[in-house]
CHARMM internal coordinates of N, CA and C (Angstrom, degrees):
IC EDIT
DIST 1 N 1 CA 1.5007
DIST 1 CA 1 C 1.4942
ANGL 1 N 1 CA 1 C 116.06
DIST 1 C 2 N 1.3976
ANGL 1 CA 1 C 2 N 112.01
DIHE 1 N 1 CA 1 C 2 N -39.78
DIST 2 N 2 CA 1.4438
ANGL 1 C 2 N 2 CA 117.50
DIHE 1 CA 1 C 2 N 2 CA 178.59
DIST 2 CA 2 C 1.5518
ANGL 2 N 2 CA 2 C 113.52
DIHE 1 C 2 N 2 CA 2 C -56.91
DIST 2 C 3 N 1.2986
ANGL 2 CA 2 C 3 N 114.01
DIHE 2 N 2 CA 2 C 3 N -46.18
DIST 3 N 3 CA 1.4665
ANGL 2 C 3 N 3 CA 119.76
DIHE 2 CA 2 C 3 N 3 CA -179.83
DIST 3 CA 3 C 1.5108
ANGL 3 N 3 CA 3 C 112.27
DIHE 2 C 3 N 3 CA 3 C -62.53
DIST 3 C 4 N 1.3744
ANGL 3 CA 3 C 4 N 113.44
DIHE 3 N 3 CA 3 C 4 N -40.96
DIST 4 N 4 CA 1.4332
ANGL 3 C 4 N 4 CA 117.62
DIHE 3 CA 3 C 4 N 4 CA -179.48
DIST 4 CA 4 C 1.4859
ANGL 4 N 4 CA 4 C 110.49
DIHE 3 C 4 N 4 CA 4 C -63.15
DIST 4 C 5 N 1.3703
ANGL 4 CA 4 C 5 N 119.00
DIHE 4 N 4 CA 4 C 5 N -44.00
DIST 5 N 5 CA 1.4713
ANGL 4 C 5 N 5 CA 122.59
DIHE 4 CA 4 C 5 N 5 CA 179.32
DIST 5 CA 5 C 1.4942
ANGL 5 N 5 CA 5 C 110.86
DIHE 4 C 5 N 5 CA 5 C -63.39
DIST 5 C 6 N 1.3572
ANGL 5 CA 5 C 6 N 117.68
DIHE 5 N 5 CA 5 C 6 N -38.63
DIST 6 N 6 CA 1.4617
ANGL 5 C 6 N 6 CA 120.75
DIHE 5 CA 5 C 6 N 6 CA -179.60
DIST 6 CA 6 C 1.5837
ANGL 6 N 6 CA 6 C 109.59
DIHE 5 C 6 N 6 CA 6 C -68.42
DIST 6 C 7 N 1.3148
ANGL 6 CA 6 C 7 N 116.49
DIHE 6 N 6 CA 6 C 7 N -35.82
DIST 7 N 7 CA 1.3854
ANGL 6 C 7 N 7 CA 120.67
DIHE 6 CA 6 C 7 N 7 CA 178.30
DIST 7 CA 7 C 1.4955
ANGL 7 N 7 CA 7 C 112.22
DIHE 6 C 7 N 7 CA 7 C -69.67
DIST 7 C 8 N 1.3135
ANGL 7 CA 7 C 8 N 116.06
DIHE 7 N 7 CA 7 C 8 N -41.00
DIST 8 N 8 CA 1.5036
ANGL 7 C 8 N 8 CA 120.23
DIHE 7 CA 7 C 8 N 8 CA 175.86
DIST 8 CA 8 C 1.5310
ANGL 8 N 8 CA 8 C 112.42
DIHE 7 C 8 N 8 CA 8 C -62.95
DIST 8 C 9 N 1.3696
ANGL 8 CA 8 C 9 N 114.20
DIHE 8 N 8 CA 8 C 9 N -40.48
DIST 9 N 9 CA 1.4910
ANGL 8 C 9 N 9 CA 117.03
DIHE 8 CA 8 C 9 N 9 CA 175.48
DIST 9 CA 9 C 1.5053
ANGL 9 N 9 CA 9 C 112.63
DIHE 8 C 9 N 9 CA 9 C -63.05
DIST 9 C 10 N 1.3117
ANGL 9 CA 9 C 10 N 117.86
DIHE 9 N 9 CA 9 C 10 N -36.86
DIST 10 N 10 CA 1.5055
ANGL 9 C 10 N 10 CA 120.26
DIHE 9 CA 9 C 10 N 10 CA 176.65
DIST 10 CA 10 C 1.5116
ANGL 10 N 10 CA 10 C 110.57
DIHE 9 C 10 N 10 CA 10 C -68.34
DIST 10 C 11 N 1.2628
ANGL 10 CA 10 C 11 N 118.90
DIHE 10 N 10 CA 10 C 11 N -40.26
DIST 11 N 11 CA 1.4831
ANGL 10 C 11 N 11 CA 124.87
DIHE 10 CA 10 C 11 N 11 CA 174.91
DIST 11 CA 11 C 1.5394
ANGL 11 N 11 CA 11 C 111.73
DIHE 10 C 11 N 11 CA 11 C -56.55
DIST 11 C 12 N 1.3774
ANGL 11 CA 11 C 12 N 112.67
DIHE 11 N 11 CA 11 C 12 N -48.52
DIST 12 N 12 CA 1.4302
ANGL 11 C 12 N 12 CA 116.00
DIHE 11 CA 11 C 12 N 12 CA 178.82
DIST 12 CA 12 C 1.4511
ANGL 12 N 12 CA 12 C 114.50
DIHE 11 C 12 N 12 CA 12 C -66.75
DIST 12 C 13 N 1.3211
ANGL 12 CA 12 C 13 N 118.21
DIHE 12 N 12 CA 12 C 13 N -36.95
DIST 13 N 13 CA 1.4160
ANGL 12 C 13 N 13 CA 124.07
DIHE 12 CA 12 C 13 N 13 CA 176.57
DIST 13 CA 13 C 1.5685
ANGL 13 N 13 CA 13 C 110.59
DIHE 12 C 13 N 13 CA 13 C -61.57
DIST 13 C 14 N 1.3370
ANGL 13 CA 13 C 14 N 117.19
DIHE 13 N 13 CA 13 C 14 N -46.04
DIST 14 N 14 CA 1.4451
ANGL 13 C 14 N 14 CA 123.03
DIHE 13 CA 13 C 14 N 14 CA 179.24
DIST 14 CA 14 C 1.5626
ANGL 14 N 14 CA 14 C 108.67
DIHE 13 C 14 N 14 CA 14 C -63.65
DIST 14 C 15 N 1.3192
ANGL 14 CA 14 C 15 N 120.89
DIHE 14 N 14 CA 14 C 15 N -41.98
DIST 15 N 15 CA 1.4198
ANGL 14 C 15 N 15 CA 122.96
DIHE 14 CA 14 C 15 N 15 CA 179.39
DIST 15 CA 15 C 1.4862
ANGL 15 N 15 CA 15 C 109.70
DIHE 14 C 15 N 15 CA 15 C -63.37
DIST 15 C 16 N 1.3568
ANGL 15 CA 15 C 16 N 119.05
DIHE 15 N 15 CA 15 C 16 N -41.43
DIST 16 N 16 CA 1.4361
ANGL 15 C 16 N 16 CA 120.27
DIHE 15 CA 15 C 16 N 16 CA 179.75
DIST 16 CA 16 C 1.5593
ANGL 16 N 16 CA 16 C 112.07
DIHE 15 C 16 N 16 CA 16 C -67.67
DIST 16 C 17 N 1.3079
ANGL 16 CA 16 C 17 N 115.67
DIHE 16 N 16 CA 16 C 17 N -36.29
DIST 17 N 17 CA 1.5027
ANGL 16 C 17 N 17 CA 120.00
DIHE 16 CA 16 C 17 N 17 CA 179.36
DIST 17 CA 17 C 1.5077
ANGL 17 N 17 CA 17 C 109.55
DIHE 16 C 17 N 17 CA 17 C -67.21
DIST 17 C 18 N 1.2899
ANGL 17 CA 17 C 18 N 114.74
DIHE 17 N 17 CA 17 C 18 N -41.35
DIST 18 N 18 CA 1.5019
ANGL 17 C 18 N 18 CA 117.56
DIHE 17 CA 17 C 18 N 18 CA 174.29
DIST 18 CA 18 C 1.5755
ANGL 18 N 18 CA 18 C 114.91
DIHE 17 C 18 N 18 CA 18 C -61.21
DIST 18 C 19 N 1.2756
ANGL 18 CA 18 C 19 N 112.93
DIHE 18 N 18 CA 18 C 19 N -42.11
DIST 19 N 19 CA 1.4756
ANGL 18 C 19 N 19 CA 115.96
DIHE 18 CA 18 C 19 N 19 CA -179.38
DIST 19 CA 19 C 1.5931
ANGL 19 N 19 CA 19 C 108.97
DIHE 18 C 19 N 19 CA 19 C -68.30
DIST 19 C 20 N 1.3485
ANGL 19 CA 19 C 20 N 116.76
DIHE 19 N 19 CA 19 C 20 N -36.62
DIST 20 N 20 CA 1.4047
ANGL 19 C 20 N 20 CA 118.87
DIHE 19 CA 19 C 20 N 20 CA 178.35
DIST 20 CA 20 C 1.5124
ANGL 20 N 20 CA 20 C 110.44
DIHE 19 C 20 N 20 CA 20 C -64.80
DIST 20 C 21 N 1.3589
ANGL 20 CA 20 C 21 N 115.68
DIHE 20 N 20 CA 20 C 21 N -41.50
DIST 21 N 21 CA 1.5052
ANGL 20 C 21 N 21 CA 120.59
DIHE 20 CA 20 C 21 N 21 CA -179.76
DIST 21 CA 21 C 1.5593
ANGL 21 N 21 CA 21 C 110.60
DIHE 20 C 21 N 21 CA 21 C -64.67
DIST 21 C 22 N 1.2769
ANGL 21 CA 21 C 22 N 114.70
DIHE 21 N 21 CA 21 C 22 N -41.27
DIST 22 N 22 CA 1.5162
ANGL 21 C 22 N 22 CA 117.74
DIHE 21 CA 21 C 22 N 22 CA 178.62
DIST 22 CA 22 C 1.4458
ANGL 22 N 22 CA 22 C 110.75
DIHE 21 C 22 N 22 CA 22 C -66.47
DIST 22 C 23 N 1.3951
ANGL 22 CA 22 C 23 N 118.08
DIHE 22 N 22 CA 22 C 23 N -37.22
DIST 23 N 23 CA 1.5008
ANGL 22 C 23 N 23 CA 116.87
DIHE 22 CA 22 C 23 N 23 CA 178.57
DIST 23 CA 23 C 1.5344
ANGL 23 N 23 CA 23 C 109.74
DIHE 22 C 23 N 23 CA 23 C -65.29
DIST 23 C 24 N 1.3217
ANGL 23 CA 23 C 24 N 117.16
DIHE 23 N 23 CA 23 C 24 N -41.72
DIST 24 N 24 CA 1.4138
ANGL 23 C 24 N 24 CA 123.11
DIHE 23 CA 23 C 24 N 24 CA 177.73
DIST 24 CA 24 C 1.5365
ANGL 24 N 24 CA 24 C 111.87
DIHE 23 C 24 N 24 CA 24 C -57.60
DIST 24 C 25 N 1.3237
ANGL 24 CA 24 C 25 N 115.32
DIHE 24 N 24 CA 24 C 25 N -44.62
DIST 25 N 25 CA 1.4437
ANGL 24 C 25 N 25 CA 119.41
DIHE 24 CA 24 C 25 N 25 CA 178.71
DIST 25 CA 25 C 1.5055
ANGL 25 N 25 CA 25 C 111.16
DIHE 24 C 25 N 25 CA 25 C -61.96
DIST 25 C 26 N 1.3229
ANGL 25 CA 25 C 26 N 118.80
DIHE 25 N 25 CA 25 C 26 N -40.47
DIST 26 N 26 CA 1.4328
ANGL 25 C 26 N 26 CA 123.38
DIHE 25 CA 25 C 26 N 26 CA 179.67
DIST 26 CA 26 C 1.5251
ANGL 26 N 26 CA 26 C 110.51
DIHE 25 C 26 N 26 CA 26 C -63.59
DIST 26 C 27 N 1.3461
ANGL 26 CA 26 C 27 N 117.91
DIHE 26 N 26 CA 26 C 27 N -43.79
DIST 27 N 27 CA 1.4586
ANGL 26 C 27 N 27 CA 123.05
DIHE 26 CA 26 C 27 N 27 CA -179.99
DIST 27 CA 27 C 1.5163
ANGL 27 N 27 CA 27 C 107.50
DIHE 26 C 27 N 27 CA 27 C -64.87
DIST 27 C 28 N 1.3723
ANGL 27 CA 27 C 28 N 118.44
DIHE 27 N 27 CA 27 C 28 N -44.53
DIST 28 N 28 CA 1.5031
ANGL 27 C 28 N 28 CA 119.00
DIHE 27 CA 27 C 28 N 28 CA 179.06
DIST 28 CA 28 C 1.4864
ANGL 28 N 28 CA 28 C 113.06
DIHE 27 C 28 N 28 CA 28 C -59.83
DIST 28 C 29 N 1.3674
ANGL 28 CA 28 C 29 N 116.17
DIHE 28 N 28 CA 28 C 29 N -44.92
DIST 29 N 29 CA 1.4890
ANGL 28 C 29 N 29 CA 118.95
DIHE 28 CA 28 C 29 N 29 CA 179.40
DIST 29 CA 29 C 1.5189
ANGL 29 N 29 CA 29 C 112.55
DIHE 28 C 29 N 29 CA 29 C -65.54
DIST 29 C 30 N 1.3804
ANGL 29 CA 29 C 30 N 118.60
DIHE 29 N 29 CA 29 C 30 N -35.30
DIST 30 N 30 CA 1.4676
ANGL 29 C 30 N 30 CA 121.50
DIHE 29 CA 29 C 30 N 30 CA 177.85
DIST 30 CA 30 C 1.5893
ANGL 30 N 30 CA 30 C 108.75
DIHE 29 C 30 N 30 CA 30 C -69.07
DIST 30 C 31 N 1.3257
ANGL 30 CA 30 C 31 N 116.86
DIHE 30 N 30 CA 30 C 31 N -40.98
DIST 31 N 31 CA 1.4028
ANGL 30 C 31 N 31 CA 119.94
DIHE 30 CA 30 C 31 N 31 CA 178.27
DIST 31 CA 31 C 1.5493
ANGL 31 N 31 CA 31 C 110.14
DIHE 30 C 31 N 31 CA 31 C -60.91
DIST 31 C 32 N 1.2851
ANGL 31 CA 31 C 32 N 117.66
DIHE 31 N 31 CA 31 C 32 N -42.28
DIST 32 N 32 CA 1.4505
ANGL 31 C 32 N 32 CA 121.68
DIHE 31 CA 31 C 32 N 32 CA 179.54
DIST 32 CA 32 C 1.5084
ANGL 32 N 32 CA 32 C 111.92
DIHE 31 C 32 N 32 CA 32 C -61.67
DIST 32 C 33 N 1.3390
ANGL 32 CA 32 C 33 N 113.26
DIHE 32 N 32 CA 32 C 33 N -40.74
DIST 33 N 33 CA 1.4827
ANGL 32 C 33 N 33 CA 118.90
DIHE 32 CA 32 C 33 N 33 CA 178.01
DIST 33 CA 33 C 1.4887
ANGL 33 N 33 CA 33 C 109.42
DIHE 32 C 33 N 33 CA 33 C -64.50
DIST 33 C 34 N 1.3278
ANGL 33 CA 33 C 34 N 122.10
DIHE 33 N 33 CA 33 C 34 N -47.99
DIST 34 N 34 CA 1.4462
ANGL 33 C 34 N 34 CA 125.45
DIHE 33 CA 33 C 34 N 34 CA 175.52
DIST 34 CA 34 C 1.5057
ANGL 34 N 34 CA 34 C 113.74
DIHE 33 C 34 N 34 CA 34 C -55.90
DIST 34 C 35 N 1.2998
ANGL 34 CA 34 C 35 N 113.42
DIHE 34 N 34 CA 34 C 35 N -42.51
DIST 35 N 35 CA 1.4321
ANGL 34 C 35 N 35 CA 122.35
DIHE 34 CA 34 C 35 N 35 CA -177.31
DIST 35 CA 35 C 1.5527
ANGL 35 N 35 CA 35 C 108.48
DIHE 34 C 35 N 35 CA 35 C -62.62
DIST 35 C 36 N 1.3565
ANGL 35 CA 35 C 36 N 115.83
DIHE 35 N 35 CA 35 C 36 N -44.76
DIST 36 N 36 CA 1.4276
ANGL 35 C 36 N 36 CA 119.55
DIHE 35 CA 35 C 36 N 36 CA -175.50
DIST 36 CA 36 C 1.5672
ANGL 36 N 36 CA 36 C 108.69
DIHE 35 C 36 N 36 CA 36 C -76.62
DIST 36 C 37 N 1.3050
ANGL 36 CA 36 C 37 N 117.32
DIHE 36 N 36 CA 36 C 37 N -42.63
DIST 37 N 37 CA 1.4271
ANGL 36 C 37 N 37 CA 120.59
DIHE 36 CA 36 C 37 N 37 CA -176.24
DIST 37 CA 37 C 1.5337
ANGL 37 N 37 CA 37 C 114.75
DIHE 36 C 37 N 37 CA 37 C -68.36
DIST 37 C 38 N 1.3210
ANGL 37 CA 37 C 38 N 116.18
DIHE 37 N 37 CA 37 C 38 N -39.78
DIST 38 N 38 CA 1.4332
ANGL 37 C 38 N 38 CA 122.00
DIHE 37 CA 37 C 38 N 38 CA -173.53
DIST 38 CA 38 C 1.5493
ANGL 38 N 38 CA 38 C 112.40
DIHE 37 C 38 N 38 CA 38 C -113.33
DIST 38 C 39 N 1.3252
ANGL 38 CA 38 C 39 N 115.16
DIHE 38 N 38 CA 38 C 39 N 7.22
DIST 39 N 39 CA 1.5077
ANGL 38 C 39 N 39 CA 117.21
DIHE 38 CA 38 C 39 N 39 CA -179.12
DIST 39 CA 39 C 1.5335
ANGL 39 N 39 CA 39 C 111.58
DIHE 38 C 39 N 39 CA 39 C 53.22
DIST 39 C 40 N 1.3451
ANGL 39 CA 39 C 40 N 114.70
DIHE 39 N 39 CA 39 C 40 N 48.37
DIST 40 N 40 CA 1.4465
ANGL 39 C 40 N 40 CA 117.19
DIHE 39 CA 39 C 40 N 40 CA 176.77
DIST 40 CA 40 C 1.5376
ANGL 40 N 40 CA 40 C 112.71
DIHE 39 C 40 N 40 CA 40 C -99.10
DIST 40 C 41 N 1.2954
ANGL 40 CA 40 C 41 N 115.08
DIHE 40 N 40 CA 40 C 41 N 163.00
DIST 41 N 41 CA 1.4806
ANGL 40 C 41 N 41 CA 117.83
DIHE 40 CA 40 C 41 N 41 CA 172.58
DIST 41 CA 41 C 1.5341
ANGL 41 N 41 CA 41 C 105.08
DIHE 40 C 41 N 41 CA 41 C -80.56
DIST 41 C 42 N 1.2925
ANGL 41 CA 41 C 42 N 117.21
DIHE 41 N 41 CA 41 C 42 N 165.85
DIST 42 N 42 CA 1.4365
ANGL 41 C 42 N 42 CA 122.03
DIHE 41 CA 41 C 42 N 42 CA -179.56
DIST 42 CA 42 C 1.5381
ANGL 42 N 42 CA 42 C 109.79
DIHE 41 C 42 N 42 CA 42 C -59.85
DIST 42 C 43 N 1.3089
ANGL 42 CA 42 C 43 N 116.33
DIHE 42 N 42 CA 42 C 43 N -42.17
DIST 43 N 43 CA 1.4684
ANGL 42 C 43 N 43 CA 120.32
DIHE 42 CA 42 C 43 N 43 CA -179.24
DIST 43 CA 43 C 1.5568
ANGL 43 N 43 CA 43 C 111.42
DIHE 42 C 43 N 43 CA 43 C -62.82
DIST 43 C 44 N 1.3024
ANGL 43 CA 43 C 44 N 113.86
DIHE 43 N 43 CA 43 C 44 N -43.77
DIST 44 N 44 CA 1.5144
ANGL 43 C 44 N 44 CA 119.10
DIHE 43 CA 43 C 44 N 44 CA -179.69
DIST 44 CA 44 C 1.5338
ANGL 44 N 44 CA 44 C 111.80
DIHE 43 C 44 N 44 CA 44 C -66.72
DIST 44 C 45 N 1.3127
ANGL 44 CA 44 C 45 N 115.59
DIHE 44 N 44 CA 44 C 45 N -38.90
DIST 45 N 45 CA 1.4325
ANGL 44 C 45 N 45 CA 122.57
DIHE 44 CA 44 C 45 N 45 CA 174.96
DIST 45 CA 45 C 1.5930
ANGL 45 N 45 CA 45 C 109.73
DIHE 44 C 45 N 45 CA 45 C -58.55
DIST 45 C 46 N 1.3253
ANGL 45 CA 45 C 46 N 116.08
DIHE 45 N 45 CA 45 C 46 N -49.19
DIST 46 N 46 CA 1.4216
ANGL 45 C 46 N 46 CA 122.35
DIHE 45 CA 45 C 46 N 46 CA 178.21
DIST 46 CA 46 C 1.5026
ANGL 46 N 46 CA 46 C 111.75
DIHE 45 C 46 N 46 CA 46 C -58.31
DIST 46 C 47 N 1.3773
ANGL 46 CA 46 C 47 N 116.05
DIHE 46 N 46 CA 46 C 47 N -43.52
DIST 47 N 47 CA 1.4441
ANGL 46 C 47 N 47 CA 122.39
DIHE 46 CA 46 C 47 N 47 CA -178.88
DIST 47 CA 47 C 1.5586
ANGL 47 N 47 CA 47 C 108.37
DIHE 46 C 47 N 47 CA 47 C -59.57
DIST 47 C 48 N 1.3590
ANGL 47 CA 47 C 48 N 112.92
DIHE 47 N 47 CA 47 C 48 N -45.75
DIST 48 N 48 CA 1.4767
ANGL 47 C 48 N 48 CA 116.44
DIHE 47 CA 47 C 48 N 48 CA -176.10
DIST 48 CA 48 C 1.5216
ANGL 48 N 48 CA 48 C 112.47
DIHE 47 C 48 N 48 CA 48 C -66.25
DIST 48 C 49 N 1.2974
ANGL 48 CA 48 C 49 N 116.38
DIHE 48 N 48 CA 48 C 49 N -40.08
DIST 49 N 49 CA 1.4598
ANGL 48 C 49 N 49 CA 120.33
DIHE 48 CA 48 C 49 N 49 CA 172.31
DIST 49 CA 49 C 1.4980
ANGL 49 N 49 CA 49 C 113.17
DIHE 48 C 49 N 49 CA 49 C -58.09
DIST 49 C 50 N 1.3105
ANGL 49 CA 49 C 50 N 115.22
DIHE 49 N 49 CA 49 C 50 N -49.25
DIST 50 N 50 CA 1.4595
ANGL 49 C 50 N 50 CA 120.87
DIHE 49 CA 49 C 50 N 50 CA 179.90
DIST 50 CA 50 C 1.5475
ANGL 50 N 50 CA 50 C 111.37
DIHE 49 C 50 N 50 CA 50 C -61.74
DIST 50 C 51 N 1.3221
ANGL 50 CA 50 C 51 N 118.30
DIHE 50 N 50 CA 50 C 51 N -42.82
DIST 51 N 51 CA 1.4897
ANGL 50 C 51 N 51 CA 120.60
DIHE 50 CA 50 C 51 N 51 CA 177.18
DIST 51 CA 51 C 1.5168
ANGL 51 N 51 CA 51 C 110.32
DIHE 50 C 51 N 51 CA 51 C -62.21
DIST 51 C 52 N 1.3424
ANGL 51 CA 51 C 52 N 118.98
DIHE 51 N 51 CA 51 C 52 N -39.65
DIST 52 N 52 CA 1.4667
ANGL 51 C 52 N 52 CA 122.24
DIHE 51 CA 51 C 52 N 52 CA 178.88
DIST 52 CA 52 C 1.5075
ANGL 52 N 52 CA 52 C 110.63
DIHE 51 C 52 N 52 CA 52 C -62.27
DIST 52 C 53 N 1.4065
ANGL 52 CA 52 C 53 N 116.23
DIHE 52 N 52 CA 52 C 53 N -41.58
DIST 53 N 53 CA 1.4103
ANGL 52 C 53 N 53 CA 120.88
DIHE 52 CA 52 C 53 N 53 CA -179.65
DIST 53 CA 53 C 1.5596
ANGL 53 N 53 CA 53 C 108.57
DIHE 52 C 53 N 53 CA 53 C -66.38
DIST 53 C 54 N 1.2817
ANGL 53 CA 53 C 54 N 118.79
DIHE 53 N 53 CA 53 C 54 N -49.43
DIST 54 N 54 CA 1.4355
ANGL 53 C 54 N 54 CA 122.21
DIHE 53 CA 53 C 54 N 54 CA -177.88
DIST 54 CA 54 C 1.4850
ANGL 54 N 54 CA 54 C 111.16
DIHE 53 C 54 N 54 CA 54 C -60.45
DIST 54 C 55 N 1.2805
ANGL 54 CA 54 C 55 N 118.60
DIHE 54 N 54 CA 54 C 55 N -44.88
DIST 55 N 55 CA 1.4348
ANGL 54 C 55 N 55 CA 124.01
DIHE 54 CA 54 C 55 N 55 CA -178.68
DIST 55 CA 55 C 1.5249
ANGL 55 N 55 CA 55 C 111.35
DIHE 54 C 55 N 55 CA 55 C -61.31
DIST 55 C 56 N 1.2735
ANGL 55 CA 55 C 56 N 116.68
DIHE 55 N 55 CA 55 C 56 N -34.12
DIST 56 N 56 CA 1.4719
ANGL 55 C 56 N 56 CA 120.81
DIHE 55 CA 55 C 56 N 56 CA 179.54
DIST 56 CA 56 C 1.4886
ANGL 56 N 56 CA 56 C 114.33
DIHE 55 C 56 N 56 CA 56 C -94.17
DIST 56 C 57 N 1.2985
ANGL 56 CA 56 C 57 N 114.31
DIHE 56 N 56 CA 56 C 57 N -6.79
DIST 57 N 57 CA 1.4731
ANGL 56 C 57 N 57 CA 118.87
DIHE 56 CA 56 C 57 N 57 CA -179.28
DIST 57 CA 57 C 1.5711
ANGL 57 N 57 CA 57 C 112.83
DIHE 56 C 57 N 57 CA 57 C 66.58
DIST 57 C 58 N 1.3374
ANGL 57 CA 57 C 58 N 113.66
DIHE 57 N 57 CA 57 C 58 N 35.57
DIST 58 N 58 CA 1.5069
ANGL 57 C 58 N 58 CA 121.06
DIHE 57 CA 57 C 58 N 58 CA -177.75
DIST 58 CA 58 C 1.5145
ANGL 58 N 58 CA 58 C 107.66
DIHE 57 C 58 N 58 CA 58 C -119.20
DIST 58 C 59 N 1.3575
ANGL 58 CA 58 C 59 N 110.14
DIHE 58 N 58 CA 58 C 59 N 168.56
DIST 59 N 59 CA 1.4289
ANGL 58 C 59 N 59 CA 115.95
DIHE 58 CA 58 C 59 N 59 CA 175.42
DIST 59 CA 59 C 1.4994
ANGL 59 N 59 CA 59 C 110.67
DIHE 58 C 59 N 59 CA 59 C -78.58
DIST 59 C 60 N 1.3555
ANGL 59 CA 59 C 60 N 114.49
DIHE 59 N 59 CA 59 C 60 N 150.59
DIST 60 N 60 CA 1.4875
ANGL 59 C 60 N 60 CA 119.84
DIHE 59 CA 59 C 60 N 60 CA -178.95
DIST 60 CA 60 C 1.4703
ANGL 60 N 60 CA 60 C 113.02
DIHE 59 C 60 N 60 CA 60 C -58.89
DIST 60 C 61 N 1.3321
ANGL 60 CA 60 C 61 N 121.11
DIHE 60 N 60 CA 60 C 61 N -38.77
DIST 61 N 61 CA 1.4095
ANGL 60 C 61 N 61 CA 121.55
DIHE 60 CA 60 C 61 N 61 CA 179.07
DIST 61 CA 61 C 1.5500
ANGL 61 N 61 CA 61 C 112.89
DIHE 60 C 61 N 61 CA 61 C -67.98
DIST 61 C 62 N 1.2696
ANGL 61 CA 61 C 62 N 117.05
DIHE 61 N 61 CA 61 C 62 N -34.56
DIST 62 N 62 CA 1.4517
ANGL 61 C 62 N 62 CA 120.05
DIHE 61 CA 61 C 62 N 62 CA 176.69
DIST 62 CA 62 C 1.5511
ANGL 62 N 62 CA 62 C 111.97
DIHE 61 C 62 N 62 CA 62 C -63.24
DIST 62 C 63 N 1.3761
ANGL 62 CA 62 C 63 N 114.60
DIHE 62 N 62 CA 62 C 63 N -44.56
DIST 63 N 63 CA 1.4150
ANGL 62 C 63 N 63 CA 120.45
DIHE 62 CA 62 C 63 N 63 CA 176.88
DIST 63 CA 63 C 1.5815
ANGL 63 N 63 CA 63 C 113.52
DIHE 62 C 63 N 63 CA 63 C -60.23
DIST 63 C 64 N 1.3579
ANGL 63 CA 63 C 64 N 111.93
DIHE 63 N 63 CA 63 C 64 N -41.70
DIST 64 N 64 CA 1.4707
ANGL 63 C 64 N 64 CA 119.85
DIHE 63 CA 63 C 64 N 64 CA 177.37
DIST 64 CA 64 C 1.5005
ANGL 64 N 64 CA 64 C 110.36
DIHE 63 C 64 N 64 CA 64 C -63.49
DIST 64 C 65 N 1.3200
ANGL 64 CA 64 C 65 N 119.09
DIHE 64 N 64 CA 64 C 65 N -43.33
DIST 65 N 65 CA 1.4626
ANGL 64 C 65 N 65 CA 122.76
DIHE 64 CA 64 C 65 N 65 CA -179.00
DIST 65 CA 65 C 1.5692
ANGL 65 N 65 CA 65 C 109.38
DIHE 64 C 65 N 65 CA 65 C -64.07
DIST 65 C 66 N 1.3489
ANGL 65 CA 65 C 66 N 115.13
DIHE 65 N 65 CA 65 C 66 N -41.75
DIST 66 N 66 CA 1.4379
ANGL 65 C 66 N 66 CA 117.08
DIHE 65 CA 65 C 66 N 66 CA 179.83
DIST 66 CA 66 C 1.5336
ANGL 66 N 66 CA 66 C 112.43
DIHE 65 C 66 N 66 CA 66 C -65.89
DIST 66 C 67 N 1.3551
ANGL 66 CA 66 C 67 N 116.47
DIHE 66 N 66 CA 66 C 67 N -42.31
DIST 67 N 67 CA 1.4352
ANGL 66 C 67 N 67 CA 120.53
DIHE 66 CA 66 C 67 N 67 CA 176.92
DIST 67 CA 67 C 1.5184
ANGL 67 N 67 CA 67 C 111.49
DIHE 66 C 67 N 67 CA 67 C -57.36
DIST 67 C 68 N 1.3764
ANGL 67 CA 67 C 68 N 116.97
DIHE 67 N 67 CA 67 C 68 N -44.57
DIST 68 N 68 CA 1.3835
ANGL 67 C 68 N 68 CA 121.36
DIHE 67 CA 67 C 68 N 68 CA -178.37
DIST 68 CA 68 C 1.5576
ANGL 68 N 68 CA 68 C 112.81
DIHE 67 C 68 N 68 CA 68 C -68.80
DIST 68 C 69 N 1.3166
ANGL 68 CA 68 C 69 N 113.90
DIHE 68 N 68 CA 68 C 69 N -32.68
DIST 69 N 69 CA 1.5083
ANGL 68 C 69 N 69 CA 117.08
DIHE 68 CA 68 C 69 N 69 CA 178.72
DIST 69 CA 69 C 1.5307
ANGL 69 N 69 CA 69 C 109.37
DIHE 68 C 69 N 69 CA 69 C -68.49
DIST 69 C 70 N 1.3391
ANGL 69 CA 69 C 70 N 119.52
DIHE 69 N 69 CA 69 C 70 N -35.54
DIST 70 N 70 CA 1.3876
ANGL 69 C 70 N 70 CA 122.00
DIHE 69 CA 69 C 70 N 70 CA 177.60
DIST 70 CA 70 C 1.4940
ANGL 70 N 70 CA 70 C 117.16
DIHE 69 C 70 N 70 CA 70 C -65.53
DIST 70 C 71 N 1.3105
ANGL 70 CA 70 C 71 N 114.18
DIHE 70 N 70 CA 70 C 71 N -23.32
DIST 71 N 71 CA 1.4855
ANGL 70 C 71 N 71 CA 122.99
DIHE 70 CA 70 C 71 N 71 CA -179.57
DIST 71 CA 71 C 1.4561
ANGL 71 N 71 CA 71 C 112.86
DIHE 70 C 71 N 71 CA 71 C -68.74
END
COOR INIT
IC SEED 1 N 1 CA 1 C
IC BUILD
């Protein structure tokens, strides 16, 4: 049982790491889109994304995915 629990914990950790990486990729792609479309610096594009997320009460990755889907 101990090995099973340890294995399950590792699987959950891996799934979480993959989800975090995917969220970061979405945010990076959305930043690049904003930088290109509005001629923003990377920092300004990130601020704009973050502001959009805060104003809507949503996660940053969700806002990024929505922005990319509209493109």
